[in-house]
N, C-alpha and C positions, 0 to 999 in steps of 0.2 A: 504494500499499499504506499503511495507516494506521501511525502511529508506535506503538511498543509503549507500554504503560501504564507511566508512570514513577511509582514510589512516592515521594511527597513526605514528608519527615520534618519534623514540627512541632518546631522548636528547643526550645520550652518543654516539650513532652512528652519529648523526648530528655533534657533536664536532669532532669526528674522521675524518668525511668527510671534515669539514672546515679546519682542520689541514692538511689533505692530499692535498686539493686544494692549500693551502698556500705553501706547500713543492713542489708540482709538477708543478705549473704554471711557475715558472722561467725556468724549464727544457723544458716545452712544448713551451714556448715563446722564448727560447734560449737567454735569457738575464736576468741579475740580476734585482730583483724588491725590492724596499724598502718595508717597512711594507704594507701589502695589506689590505685596509679597507674592512670590511665585505660587505659594501654597494657599493663597487667598481663595475662599469659596466664592464663586461667581454670584450665586443667588444669595446665600446667607450673609456673607461678609460685605459684598459690594452692592447687593440689591438689584442684580441683573434680572430681567424678566424673560419669558420665552420669546416675546417679540424682540426684546433687545438682543437676545442671543443670535437670532436670525440676522438682525441688522449688523451685529458685530462680525459675523462670519461673511456677510456680503461686503462689508467695508474692508475686511481683511483681503478678500479675494481681489477687490479692486486696487487697494494700495500695494499689494505685493505682486499683482498681475499673475495670480494663480487661480486654479479652479479646484474646489474641494468636493469630494464625494460625501454628501451628507446623508446618504441613504442608510449607512450603518451606525450613525452616531447614536450614543446612548446617554442616559442620564449620568452615568459615571464619567463620560467624556467631558461633560459640562460641569463636573463637580468643582474643579479649581482651574486656575490660570494654566498651571502646568499640564493638567490633563487635556485641556483644550489645545494647547500648543502641540502636545504629543499626537493628538488625534489629527489635527490639521496637517502637520508635517508628514504624518504617515498615510494620509488619504488624499493625496493630490491626484487630480485627473491629468494625465499627460495631454499636452496640446497636440493637435494634429499637424 
């Protein structure tokens, strides 16, 4: 039986995504944020909503010129800044 496909995460892309989240979150949340810890919970700590999550991912795609496969995204992937960065960096849709 073949091994399941393992998503590899490009560390450089993950850093770009983390940086992008840090830059975009204040705009999406419409308020200033102090330093955002990587383990900050998007919903509980930062007050992100479901609609805000969609907006954040769309803004990330635009600012980083990437496409993200959101079909597989789970609640766990949205739990923290780090989880979201890992998901985005590991679920890019290659451009044709």
